[in-house]
Backbone as CSV, one residue per row, in Angstrom:
resi,resn,N_x,N_y,N_z,CA_x,CA_y,CA_z,C_x,C_y,C_z
1,MET,-4.961,12.398,0.025,-6.048,13.182,0.559,-6.019,13.111,2.075
2,SER,-6.657,14.068,2.682,-6.593,14.194,4.134,-7.472,13.162,4.835
3,GLY,-7.252,13.041,6.129,-8.047,12.127,6.937,-9.508,12.531,6.979
4,VAL,-9.775,13.827,6.976,-11.154,14.324,6.979,-11.856,13.904,5.691
5,GLU,-11.176,14.069,4.558,-11.766,13.676,3.277,-12.020,12.177,3.236
6,ARG,-11.106,11.400,3.807,-11.285,9.946,3.836,-12.495,9.582,4.693
7,ARG,-12.684,10.267,5.831,-13.840,9.990,6.687,-15.143,10.340,5.969
8,ILE,-15.154,11.456,5.261,-16.344,11.847,4.499,-16.626,10.800,3.420
9,ALA,-15.581,10.392,2.701,-15.738,9.384,1.649,-16.261,8.079,2.230
10,ARG,-15.814,7.742,3.422,-16.234,6.493,4.063,-17.741,6.505,4.350
11,ARG,-18.305,7.667,4.678,-19.754,7.753,4.919,-20.530,7.402,3.655
12,TYR,-20.122,7.986,2.542,-20.784,7.673,1.269,-20.571,6.205,0.914
13,ALA,-19.367,5.714,1.146,-19.038,4.324,0.819,-19.897,3.366,1.632
14,ARG,-20.141,3.699,2.898,-20.962,2.843,3.742,-22.371,2.700,3.156
15,ALA,-22.930,3.815,2.693,-24.266,3.776,2.088,-24.257,2.931,0.814
16,LEU,-23.223,3.101,-0.009,-23.118,2.302,-1.227,-22.935,0.822,-0.906
17,ALA,-22.118,0.523,0.090,-21.885,-0.867,0.477,-23.181,-1.512,0.964
18,ASP,-24.014,-0.750,1.665,-25.313,-1.270,2.107,-26.190,-1.606,0.910
19,LEU,-26.202,-0.724,-0.094,-26.987,-0.981,-1.308,-26.461,-2.215,-2.044
20,ILE,-25.150,-2.344,-2.098,-24.542,-3.502,-2.766,-24.911,-4.782,-2.013
21,ALA,-24.912,-4.720,-0.680,-25.279,-5.878,0.133,-26.732,-6.279,-0.109
22,GLU,-27.575,-5.311,-0.499,-28.977,-5.596,-0.821,-29.133,-6.183,-2.226
23,GLY,-28.035,-6.276,-2.962,-28.074,-6.894,-4.279,-27.955,-5.935,-5.451
24,LYS,-27.772,-4.661,-5.183,-27.618,-3.691,-6.271,-26.249,-3.899,-6.917
25,LYS,-26.202,-3.869,-8.221,-24.956,-4.051,-8.976,-24.339,-2.680,-9.263
26,LEU,-23.668,-2.122,-8.277,-23.125,-0.769,-8.393,-21.618,-0.725,-8.625
27,MET,-20.916,-1.794,-8.301,-19.450,-1.745,-8.364,-18.893,-1.466,-9.763
28,PRO,-19.413,-2.058,-10.835,-18.838,-1.734,-12.152,-18.943,-0.241,-12.488
29,GLY,-20.096,0.351,-12.252,-20.277,1.776,-12.526,-19.451,2.642,-11.603
30,LEU,-19.394,2.249,-10.329,-18.595,3.008,-9.367,-17.116,2.939,-9.723
31,ARG,-16.681,1.773,-10.196,-15.277,1.613,-10.615,-14.963,2.560,-11.780
32,LYS,-15.876,2.626,-12.752,-15.677,3.535,-13.885,-15.613,4.985,-13.421
33,LEU,-16.526,5.359,-12.527,-16.526,6.735,-12.007,-15.245,7.031,-11.227
34,GLY,-14.858,6.096,-10.373,-13.652,6.293,-9.564,-12.406,6.440,-10.413
35,GLU,-12.296,5.605,-11.439,-11.128,5.675,-12.330,-11.133,6.956,-13.144
36,ALA,-12.307,7.356,-13.633,-12.408,8.594,-14.419,-12.059,9.804,-13.556
37,ALA,-12.592,9.827,-12.342,-12.375,10.972,-11.454,-10.958,11.009,-10.889
38,ALA,-10.254,9.879,-10.906,-8.904,9.824,-10.345,-7.853,10.421,-11.273
39,HIS,-8.181,10.553,-12.541,-7.226,11.116,-13.497,-6.858,12.536,-13.058
40,PRO,-5.565,12.882,-13.042,-5.138,14.202,-12.547,-5.843,15.392,-13.216
41,GLU,-6.058,15.291,-14.530,-6.731,16.401,-15.214,-8.187,16.509,-14.780
42,MET,-8.831,15.353,-14.562,-10.226,15.370,-14.106,-10.296,15.874,-12.671
43,GLN,-9.331,15.490,-11.838,-9.310,15.989,-10.461,-9.216,17.514,-10.451
44,ALA,-8.352,18.057,-11.302,-8.211,19.515,-11.391,-9.519,20.143,-11.866
45,PHE,-10.183,19.521,-12.841,-11.454,20.022,-13.356,-12.529,19.989,-12.269
46,LEU,-12.613,18.872,-11.543,-13.633,18.732,-10.498,-13.412,19.703,-9.344
47,ALA,-12.177,20.116,-9.136,-11.859,21.026,-8.031,-12.108,22.491,-8.390
48,ARG,-12.346,22.769,-9.660,-12.515,24.169,-10.092,-13.840,24.744,-9.587
49,PRO,-13.784,25.828,-8.820,-15.020,26.435,-8.305,-15.811,27.195,-9.375
50,ASP,-15.172,27.547,-10.487,-15.858,28.320,-11.527,-16.654,27.452,-12.496
51,VAL,-16.583,26.131,-12.328,-17.341,25.218,-13.182,-18.513,24.683,-12.360
52,ASP,-19.729,24.776,-12.925,-20.893,24.329,-12.157,-20.955,22.799,-12.097
53,ALA,-21.683,22.309,-11.100,-21.759,20.878,-10.835,-22.318,20.111,-12.030
54,ALA,-23.289,20.677,-12.749,-23.896,19.979,-13.888,-22.853,19.661,-14.960
55,ALA,-21.946,20.595,-15.219,-20.901,20.372,-16.224,-19.933,19.288,-15.752
56,LYS,-19.627,19.293,-14.465,-18.722,18.278,-13.910,-19.362,16.887,-14.012
57,ILE,-20.649,16.818,-13.658,-21.368,15.541,-13.706,-21.466,15.045,-15.147
58,ALA,-21.748,15.951,-16.070,-21.840,15.574,-17.487,-20.516,15.005,-17.985
59,ALA,-19.411,15.608,-17.582,-18.089,15.115,-17.997,-17.832,13.715,-17.438
60,LEU,-18.178,13.505,-16.177,-17.990,12.190,-15.563,-18.862,11.132,-16.235
61,LYS,-20.123,11.483,-16.513,-21.030,10.529,-17.150,-20.569,10.187,-18.558
62,LYS,-20.005,11.159,-19.251,-19.507,10.908,-20.602,-18.389,9.862,-20.560
63,LEU,-17.530,9.950,-19.562,-16.426,9.001,-19.439,-16.879,7.644,-18.895
64,ALA,-17.833,7.660,-17.967,-18.247,6.423,-17.306,-19.330,5.671,-18.072
65,GLY,-20.074,6.358,-18.912,-21.154,5.696,-19.646,-22.423,5.612,-18.815
66,LYS,-23.303,4.706,-19.200,-24.589,4.544,-18.516,-24.359,4.036,-17.107
67,LEU,-25.068,4.657,-16.160,-24.909,4.322,-14.744,-26.253,3.940,-14.136
68,PRO,-26.243,3.112,-13.105,-27.482,2.828,-12.382,-28.022,4.117,-11.738
69,ARG,-29.328,4.153,-11.512,-29.933,5.380,-10.982,-29.365,5.758,-9.613
70,GLU,-28.935,4.767,-8.828,-28.348,5.067,-7.510,-27.053,5.866,-7.660
71,LEU,-26.274,5.545,-8.686,-25.033,6.287,-8.917,-25.322,7.659,-9.515
72,ASP,-26.377,7.769,-10.319,-26.799,9.091,-10.796,-27.179,9.967,-9.600
73,ALA,-27.909,9.376,-8.649,-28.310,10.116,-7.445,-27.080,10.513,-6.616
74,LEU,-26.100,9.596,-6.542,-24.862,9.914,-5.822,-24.152,11.095,-6.473
75,LEU,-24.053,11.085,-7.800,-23.399,12.189,-8.502,-24.119,13.511,-8.231
76,ALA,-25.441,13.477,-8.269,-26.213,14.698,-8.013,-25.954,15.211,-6.596
77,LEU,-25.956,14.299,-5.629,-25.710,14.678,-4.237,-24.300,15.238,-4.054
78,LEU,-23.304,14.538,-4.599,-21.920,15.007,-4.489,-21.749,16.347,-5.193
79,GLY,-22.429,16.520,-6.322,-22.362,17.784,-7.042,-22.929,18.930,-6.215
80,ARG,-24.101,18.704,-5.605,-24.710,19.748,-4.752,-23.806,20.118,-3.584
81,ARG,-23.116,19.126,-3.053,-22.266,19.356,-1.877,-20.823,19.683,-2.243
82,ASN,-20.539,19.817,-3.530,-19.192,20.124,-4.027,-18.163,19.097,-3.538
83,LYS,-18.518,17.836,-3.649,-17.654,16.742,-3.185,-17.312,15.748,-4.287
84,LEU,-17.482,16.116,-5.543,-17.195,15.197,-6.645,-15.735,14.754,-6.669
85,VAL,-14.834,15.583,-6.139,-13.417,15.205,-6.112,-13.173,13.974,-5.228
86,LEU,-14.148,13.636,-4.387,-13.989,12.488,-3.491,-14.323,11.147,-4.152
87,LEU,-14.788,11.168,-5.392,-15.182,9.916,-6.053,-14.111,8.820,-6.025
88,PRO,-12.832,9.133,-6.291,-11.833,8.054,-6.206,-11.746,7.444,-4.809
89,LEU,-11.831,8.280,-3.785,-11.786,7.764,-2.408,-13.037,6.973,-2.069
90,ILE,-14.189,7.443,-2.533,-15.444,6.727,-2.283,-15.377,5.347,-2.923
91,HIS,-14.860,5.286,-4.144,-14.690,3.998,-4.823,-13.749,3.095,-4.018
92,GLU,-12.619,3.646,-3.615,-11.613,2.880,-2.864,-12.202,2.347,-1.549
93,GLU,-12.902,3.202,-0.824,-13.481,2.806,0.459,-14.594,1.773,0.278
94,THR,-15.423,1.948,-0.752,-16.502,0.991,-1.010,-15.915,-0.375,-1.359
95,GLU,-14.882,-0.373,-2.177,-14.234,-1.627,-2.554,-13.643,-2.319,-1.319
96,ALA,-13.021,-1.535,-0.439,-12.451,-2.106,0.789,-13.548,-2.692,1.671
97,MET,-14.692,-2.010,1.761,-15.803,-2.521,2.573,-16.366,-3.805,1.985
98,GLU,-16.436,-3.865,0.671,-16.927,-5.071,0.002,-15.970,-6.241,0.232
99,LYS,-14.688,-5.973,0.174,-13.714,-7.032,0.431,-13.839,-7.518,1.875
100,ALA,-13.967,-6.579,2.809,-14.087,-6.942,4.220,-15.361,-7.763,4.454
101,ARG,-16.455,-7.368,3.807,-17.722,-8.084,3.961,-17.610,-9.520,3.450
102,SER,-16.798,-9.698,2.416,-16.627,-11.039,1.860,-15.465,-11.791,2.507
103,GLY,-14.922,-11.237,3.594,-13.857,-11.931,4.315,-12.471,-11.724,3.750
104,ARG,-12.283,-10.659,2.965,-10.971,-10.358,2.397,-10.556,-8.949,2.819
105,VAL,-9.265,-8.730,2.973,-8.731,-7.395,3.229,-7.527,-7.174,2.325
106,GLU,-7.268,-5.912,2.040,-6.088,-5.587,1.245,-5.024,-5.049,2.189
107,ALA,-3.836,-5.567,2.050,-2.698,-5.103,2.841,-1.707,-4.428,1.904
108,GLU,-1.443,-3.157,2.165,-0.456,-2.425,1.383,0.864,-2.516,2.136
109,VAL,1.835,-3.150,1.518,3.128,-3.384,2.157,4.193,-2.549,1.454
110,THR,4.963,-1.833,2.262,6.102,-1.088,1.739,7.357,-1.744,2.308
111,ALA,8.258,-2.110,1.425,9.505,-2.758,1.826,10.681,-1.972,1.253
112,ALA,11.824,-2.092,1.911,13.016,-1.381,1.447,13.586,-2.029,0.185
113,VAL,13.379,-3.331,0.048,13.855,-4.075,-1.126,12.721,-4.963,-1.631
114,GLU,12.860,-5.451,-2.849,11.853,-6.336,-3.428,11.760,-7.618,-2.599
115,LEU,10.541,-8.058,-2.297,10.333,-9.291,-1.534,10.281,-10.480,-2.489
116,THR,10.811,-11.597,-2.023,10.723,-12.828,-2.821,9.299,-13.367,-2.723
117,GLU,8.953,-14.283,-3.603,7.620,-14.902,-3.562,7.401,-15.619,-2.233
118,GLU,8.439,-16.283,-1.739,8.349,-16.994,-0.460,8.075,-16.007,0.678
119,GLN,8.771,-14.873,0.696,8.539,-13.858,1.728,7.116,-13.306,1.642
120,LYS,6.634,-13.090,0.434,5.266,-12.584,0.250,4.246,-13.582,0.790
121,LYS,4.462,-14.874,0.502,3.536,-15.907,0.970,3.534,-15.995,2.487
122,ARG,4.721,-15.941,3.108,4.807,-15.994,4.574,4.144,-14.776,5.206
123,LEU,4.377,-13.602,4.619,3.772,-12.374,5.126,2.254,-12.436,4.983
124,GLU,1.783,-12.923,3.847,0.348,-13.058,3.604,-0.291,-13.972,4.650
125,LYS,0.360,-15.107,4.942,-0.159,-16.047,5.944,-0.168,-15.423,7.335
126,ALA,0.900,-14.713,7.694,0.972,-14.077,9.010,-0.116,-13.010,9.163
127,LEU,-0.317,-12.223,8.124,-1.348,-11.185,8.184,-2.749,-11.800,8.199
128,ALA,-2.925,-12.926,7.515,-4.211,-13.619,7.534,-4.513,-14.130,8.941
129,ARG,-3.496,-14.659,9.630,-3.682,-15.102,11.020,-4.027,-13.922,11.912
130,MET,-3.350,-12.799,11.698,-3.550,-11.608,12.524,-4.952,-11.022,12.332
131,THR,-5.426,-10.975,11.078,-6.715,-10.345,10.791,-7.884,-11.312,10.822
132,GLY,-7.590,-12.604,10.656,-8.665,-13.584,10.570,-9.378,-13.554,9.234
133,LYS,-8.763,-12.922,8.236,-9.369,-12.797,6.912,-8.356,-13.157,5.840
134,GLU,-8.876,-13.421,4.649,-8.004,-13.647,3.499,-7.350,-12.316,3.140
135,VAL,-6.048,-12.326,2.884,-5.299,-11.097,2.639,-4.841,-11.024,1.191
136,GLU,-5.065,-9.851,0.589,-4.536,-9.568,-0.746,-3.398,-8.570,-0.567
137,LEU,-2.191,-8.993,-0.908,-1.019,-8.134,-0.750,-0.781,-7.265,-1.969
138,SER,-0.457,-6.016,-1.714,0.104,-5.180,-2.778,1.401,-4.626,-2.195
139,VAL,2.492,-4.923,-2.866,3.818,-4.588,-2.346,4.458,-3.519,-3.214
140,ARG,5.035,-2.530,-2.555,5.826,-1.528,-3.275,7.161,-1.385,-2.568
141,VAL,8.146,-0.980,-3.323,9.501,-0.832,-2.788,9.782,0.648,-2.563
142,ASP,10.292,0.960,-1.366,10.687,2.323,-1.016,11.980,2.243,-0.210
143,PRO,13.107,2.450,-0.866,14.396,2.326,-0.173,14.553,3.313,0.988
144,SER,13.756,4.369,1.032,13.911,5.365,2.098,13.539,4.824,3.475
145,ILE,12.831,3.674,3.554,12.523,3.128,4.882,13.712,2.357,5.450
146,LEU,14.749,2.210,4.650,16.044,1.631,5.030,16.030,0.123,5.258
147,GLY,15.006,-0.415,5.842,14.902,-1.844,6.104,13.575,-2.121,6.772
148,GLY,13.220,-3.399,6.884,11.959,-3.750,7.519,10.775,-3.521,6.599
149,LEU,9.595,-3.366,7.219,8.353,-3.232,6.466,7.436,-2.193,7.098
150,VAL,6.572,-1.630,6.288,5.442,-0.851,6.762,4.222,-1.502,6.131
151,VAL,3.256,-1.911,6.972,2.065,-2.601,6.494,0.843,-1.760,6.848
152,ARG,-0.004,-1.514,5.843,-1.240,-0.776,6.080,-2.405,-1.676,5.708
153,ILE,-3.278,-1.907,6.680,-4.509,-2.670,6.466,-5.638,-1.780,6.947
154,GLY,-6.361,-1.213,5.995,-7.424,-0.273,6.356,-6.828,0.939,7.041
155,ASP,-7.294,1.220,8.247,-6.799,2.366,9.012,-5.580,2.023,9.868
156,ARG,-5.272,0.743,9.976,-4.164,0.318,10.839,-2.851,0.325,10.076
157,VAL,-1.828,0.876,10.725,-0.491,0.893,10.138,0.465,0.227,11.118
158,LEU,1.173,-0.766,10.618,2.196,-1.447,11.410,3.541,-1.028,10.834
159,ASP,4.260,-0.197,11.567,5.530,0.323,11.059,6.692,-0.388,11.733
160,ALA,7.253,-1.354,11.052,8.419,-2.088,11.542,9.620,-1.753,10.672
161,SER,9.683,-0.486,10.244,10.787,-0.067,9.380,11.978,0.364,10.222
162,LEU,13.139,0.224,9.642,14.362,0.662,10.300,14.337,2.169,10.506
163,ARG,13.774,2.897,9.545,13.674,4.345,9.662,12.875,4.730,10.903
164,ALA,11.751,4.073,11.159,10.917,4.373,12.324,11.653,4.044,13.616
165,LYS,12.371,2.924,13.623,13.122,2.540,14.826,14.252,3.530,15.115
166,MET,14.918,3.985,14.055,16.001,4.966,14.243,15.430,6.304,14.725
167,GLU,14.277,6.688,14.220,13.638,7.925,14.649,13.235,7.836,16.116
168,ALA,12.715,6.695,16.549,12.344,6.495,17.949,13.584,6.575,18.836
169,MET,14.690,5.982,18.371,15.926,6.028,19.130,16.443,7.475,19.220
170,ARG,16.338,8.225,18.146,16.776,9.630,18.136,15.966,10.437,19.159
171,ARG,14.644,10.225,19.168,13.787,10.957,20.113,14.159,10.606,21.550
172,ALA,14.441,9.313,21.801,14.801,8.882,23.140,16.114,9.511,23.587
173,LEU,17.080,9.581,22.686,18.370,10.187,23.027,18.224,11.690,23.278
174,LEU,17.393,12.363,22.484,17.195,13.807,22.684,16.444,14.105,23.967
175,ALA,15.573,13.196,24.377,14.791,13.397,25.593,15.625,13.127,26.849
176,ALA,16.703,12.358,26.704,17.526,11.974,27.874,18.385,13.105,28.359
């Protein structure tokens, strides 16, 4: 999804995170909604302009089950604003805010090859020192980066991939 959609989702997530900080138990219901709405067929259904918001909300509630009234209100608001497709992002952003509030962050790491357990532990410790928070690593392999790592923590991206370095070198040579 686009950066604009992520920013919009973050606004809703901030409001939900505030409610959660006040003691509301919204994460289980939000998780169900986010997972239901993330399914490709549901995303296509939610994006259809010929289906009214009430039908979309009914489908989501059927999959998610009973929800707290705050989440019912969120669904109604998103339905009125035609933003129900943002539910997976809202869930993702709210979860990230909750982790940050509790002193944890998620780091998405892309590596050219599978990392050993020792490499993962060292990377986790280095990122924990850098962020000052407990780090949860999720690692995926993408041989197209050729070597090195790409690390994403929230909005920050640290690109230490060989592909990025070669691209920078190419630009420098073309500019010379």
